[in-house]
C-alpha positions in Angstrom: 160.8 -169.3 -52.3 162.0 -165.8 -51.3 165.7 -165.8 -50.5 167.9 -163.2 -48.9 168.5 -160.4 -51.5 171.6 -160.8 -53.5 174.8 -159.1 -52.2 173.1 -158.5 -48.8 174.5 -160.2 -45.8 172.3 -161.2 -42.8 173.5 -158.2 -40.9 172.9 -155.7 -43.7 169.2 -156.7 -44.2 166.9 -153.8 -43.4 164.0 -154.3 -41.1 161.7 -154.2 -44.1 163.8 -156.9 -45.9 164.0 -159.0 -42.9 160.2 -158.8 -42.3 159.5 -159.7 -45.9 161.9 -162.6 -45.7 160.4 -164.0 -42.5 156.8 -163.4 -43.6 157.4 -165.5 -46.7 159.0 -168.3 -44.6 155.9 -168.2 -42.3 153.7 -168.7 -45.4 156.0 -171.5 -46.6 155.8 -173.5 -43.3 152.6 -172.4 -41.7 150.4 -174.6 -43.8 148.6 -178.0 -43.3 151.5 -180.1 -44.6 153.5 -179.0 -41.6 151.1 -181.0 -39.4 152.2 -184.3 -41.0 155.6 -184.3 -39.3 155.0 -182.3 -36.2 153.7 -183.3 -32.7 150.8 -180.9 -33.2 149.2 -183.7 -35.2 148.2 -185.4 -31.9 145.7 -182.8 -30.7 144.5 -182.5 -34.4 143.1 -186.0 -33.9 140.3 -184.5 -31.8 137.5 -182.1 -32.3 136.2 -181.4 -28.8 137.9 -178.3 -27.1 138.8 -180.2 -23.9 140.2 -183.2 -25.8 142.3 -180.8 -28.0 143.7 -178.9 -25.0 144.5 -181.9 -22.9 146.1 -183.8 -25.8 148.0 -180.7 -26.7 149.3 -180.2 -23.2 150.4 -183.8 -22.7 152.1 -183.8 -26.1 153.8 -180.5 -25.6 155.1 -181.8 -22.2 157.1 -184.5 -23.8 158.1 -182.5 -26.9 161.9 -182.8 -26.7 164.1 -185.1 -28.6 163.3 -186.7 -32.0 160.0 -185.6 -33.3 159.2 -189.2 -34.5 159.6 -190.5 -31.0 157.6 -187.6 -29.5 154.7 -188.4 -31.8 155.0 -192.2 -31.1 154.9 -191.7 -27.4 152.2 -189.0 -27.4 150.0 -191.5 -29.3 150.7 -194.0 -26.6 149.5 -191.5 -24.1 146.3 -191.1 -26.0 145.9 -194.9 -26.1 146.3 -195.2 -22.4 143.4 -192.8 -22.1 141.2 -194.7 -24.5 141.6 -191.9 -27.1 139.2 -189.8 -24.9 141.5 -187.5 -23.0 138.9 -185.4 -21.3 136.6 -188.3 -20.4 139.6 -190.2 -18.9 141.0 -187.2 -17.0 137.7 -186.3 -15.4 136.2 -189.8 -14.8 139.1 -192.3 -14.4 139.1 -194.7 -11.5 142.1 -195.4 -9.3 142.3 -198.8 -10.9 142.4 -197.4 -14.4 145.0 -194.9 -13.3 147.1 -197.6 -11.7 147.1 -199.5 -15.0 149.2 -196.9 -16.6 152.6 -198.6 -16.5 155.7 -199.0 -18.6 155.4 -195.5 -20.1 158.6 -193.6 -20.6 159.7 -190.7 -22.8 163.2 -189.5 -21.9 162.9 -188.6 -18.2 159.1 -188.5 -18.2 157.7 -191.8 -16.9 154.6 -193.5 -15.7 154.8 -191.8 -12.3 154.8 -188.4 -14.0 152.1 -189.4 -16.4 149.8 -190.6 -13.7 150.3 -187.4 -11.7 149.7 -185.2 -14.7 146.3 -186.9 -15.2 145.5 -186.3 -11.5 146.6 -182.7 -11.7 144.5 -182.1 -14.8 141.5 -183.6 -13.1 142.0 -181.1 -10.2 142.2 -178.2 -12.7 139.0 -179.2 -14.6 137.1 -179.9 -11.4 138.2 -177.0 -9.3 139.7 -174.3 -11.6 137.4 -174.3 -14.6 139.9 -175.9 -17.0 143.3 -175.2 -18.5 142.3 -172.0 -20.4 140.9 -170.4 -17.3 144.1 -171.0 -15.3 146.4 -169.7 -18.0 144.2 -166.7 -18.6 143.8 -165.6 -15.0 147.3 -164.2 -14.3 148.5 -162.4 -17.4 150.5 -159.3 -16.8 151.2 -156.6 -19.4 152.6 -158.2 -22.6 154.0 -161.4 -21.2 152.8 -164.8 -20.1 155.6 -165.0 -17.5 153.4 -164.7 -14.4 150.6 -166.7 -16.0 153.0 -169.7 -16.5 154.4 -169.3 -13.0 151.0 -169.3 -11.5 149.9 -172.2 -13.6 152.7 -174.3 -12.2 151.7 -173.4 -8.7 148.1 -174.6 -9.4 149.3 -177.7 -11.2 151.3 -178.8 -8.1 148.9 -177.6 -5.4 147.9 -181.2 -4.7 150.1 -183.9 -3.3 152.7 -184.7 -5.9 156.0 -186.6 -6.5 158.9 -184.2 -6.2 160.5 -185.6 -9.3 157.6 -184.5 -11.4 157.9 -180.8 -10.8 160.8 -180.6 -13.3 158.4 -181.4 -16.1 156.7 -178.0 -15.9 159.0 -175.1 -16.5 158.9 -171.8 -14.5 160.1 -168.6 -16.1 160.4 -167.0 -12.7 163.4 -169.3 -12.3 164.8 -168.2 -15.6 163.5 -170.9 -17.9 162.5 -170.0 -21.4 159.6 -172.5 -20.9 159.8 -173.6 -24.6 157.3 -176.4 -24.4 154.6 -174.3 -22.6 155.1 -171.4 -24.9 154.7 -173.8 -27.9 151.5 -175.2 -26.3 150.1 -171.7 -25.8 150.8 -170.9 -29.4 148.9 -174.0 -30.4 145.8 -173.1 -28.3 145.7 -169.3 -28.6 147.1 -168.2 -32.0 144.4 -167.5 -34.6 145.6 -169.5 -37.6 143.8 -169.3 -40.9 146.1 -172.0 -42.3 144.7 -174.6 -40.0 147.8 -175.5 -38.0 147.3 -173.7 -34.7 143.9 -174.1 -33.2 142.9 -170.6 -31.8 140.4 -172.2 -29.4 141.3 -170.1 -26.4 139.6 -166.8 -26.8 140.6 -165.2 -23.4 144.3 -164.7 -24.2 145.5 -162.4 -26.9 148.1 -163.8 -29.4 150.0 -160.5 -28.8 150.9 -161.7 -25.3 152.5 -164.9 -26.5 156.3 -165.7 -26.7 158.0 -167.6 -29.5 159.2 -171.1 -28.3 162.9 -170.7 -27.9 165.2 -173.7 -28.4 168.5 -174.5 -30.0 167.2 -174.3 -33.5 165.1 -171.1 -33.2 167.8 -169.5 -31.0 170.6 -170.1 -33.5 168.5 -168.8 -36.4 167.4 -165.8 -34.5 171.0 -164.9 -33.7 172.1 -165.3 -37.3 169.3 -162.9 -38.3 170.2 -160.4 -35.7 167.0 -160.9 -33.7 168.8 -162.1 -30.6 172.2 -161.4 -29.1 172.1 -163.2 -25.8 173.9 -166.6 -26.0 171.9 -168.5 -23.4 168.4 -169.8 -24.3 166.8 -168.6 -21.1 163.9 -166.2 -20.2 166.1 -163.1 -20.7 166.9 -164.2 -24.2 163.2 -164.9 -24.8 162.3 -161.4 -23.8 164.9 -160.0 -26.2 163.5 -162.2 -29.0 159.9 -161.1 -28.0 161.0 -157.4 -28.4 162.5 -158.1 -31.9 159.5 -160.1 -33.2 156.9 -157.7 -31.9 158.6 -155.0 -34.0 157.8 -157.2 -37.0 154.3 -158.0 -35.9 152.9 -156.8 -32.6 149.6 -158.6 -32.9 150.9 -162.0 -33.9 154.6 -162.3 -33.0 154.6 -166.1 -32.5 153.8 -166.7 -36.2 157.6 -166.3 -36.7 158.1 -169.6 -34.8 157.3 -171.2 -38.1 159.9 -169.3 -39.9 162.7 -169.8 -37.3 161.8 -173.4 -36.8 161.6 -174.1 -40.5 164.8 -172.4 -41.3 166.6 -174.2 -38.6 165.2 -177.7 -38.9 164.3 -178.0 -42.6 166.9 -175.8 -44.2 169.8 -176.1 -41.7 170.1 -172.3 -41.9 
């Protein structure tokens, strides 16, 4: 394991040393064993593209709190859909949908879950699927507008007002951590077998690193981020720093920042 060079503080590391340090942390954590304790294991249960992307989207949506609980409840979501997410989303009956009861993860409940399934059906029936929606509104080197437009499409049908809070909007300043994590899962070309890389119409260079308490704190300690709030402005600052290290695959550093924060209490 490559450590920070002796007698060199975090703020004295050169860009070359920092890049080497983070690249080695990426190698350490971006490997199949990572899947065993991470919510990404849920979409890894499937092989069909549509099953993977739907399972991934629903799992990412509830990805806050303890990871063990996220995994447990994401598995429950799959069970509600007979472990055939795409088939259930596109062909469920009103009776089958109504049978989804007693589901709750933090503030996400059965009402939200039922609407998410209905919204996904609309996206597959009328918008050519999740990849097509996210890929249709990309601007320059950011997914900001894409995520914003996705939310508009997602809620274009009649919906409970309470459910809108479960899809973040960077236009309103959110770092959209869970959506950016989901996009990393679907888009990033990962030879290690963790991220899927099944969406070919979005370049990994456009992605943003999921920003939360752990990754934000580590990024600040490493001098990659100065803004104190974990909002969209902070994410753009982090994007700029990470793209200097790897312009083609900046979100690979999510593994390094997450691993240092969660597993090493960095």
